[in-house]
Steps between C-alpha positions, in 0.01 A plus 500: 500500500549402142381749241304340221636606165341241272131469437297180544522406134878541488551282804273229352699511174825458702346190664394364163859550369649321804266200454568495123864420585375173658367399156182341646692240700253404775755393756714806453194721520386343829850529641525868397159573661627341819818707485297816463309414813824471698570865427164609655562629849318289761222670686499505878353188661242723676360584154435131418145503621177382352377846396814543284457173318390526137187290459494271196864395511582138554813600691506756779578843372510796739465844353534830690499861386618839607375824344795742462480835322200393294658171394430144614793299632438126490675243718433128468618156596396143426549153638610370159787615284309508172212702645744737660664548161164568335401767755849650467431551125174688580672709764769590249236622258255670740707609795532871588217603262194717549173321562376615157804359319439162668125505429564580137793266449468258212709209623596322179840350595356183651346386177794620286749292693275193464460463877173307478676215334773498761324522830161333435145607566508500879791741522363708210174544698716595799687750297170653387401523868827681571423758232143531624617570861763759387237681296256476787755679723544766231121550486484531880785758507343686208166524687679632812683782320 
């Protein structure tokens, strides 16, 4: 298992720096998001069930979790490359964190990289649904422990 050495803010700042290199070019940004999605390990087909689908996303996004040593491990997949790239960014920021870290996370990178202007309102709403679902899992794990 990977040991997290950077905090949520530091990882978000790294993402902002990466997207700054694209200089606001919409096509390059979309291509980069799709590339990021390719690096996300696929989840097992048996996990691609309705109860793992994030509601509110136009595309299908499956999200599963494991709770290991007090940290939440997220796994996800999507039927579209852009959406898979978007969920991979959230996993990069929130994966292997305590429920409280996830609940308290101020996710500012999306606005800072100008994503609303790149992906449109439908996907922006879907992205908000992804965040909501990840925080919901964190609340559930927090209540259990």
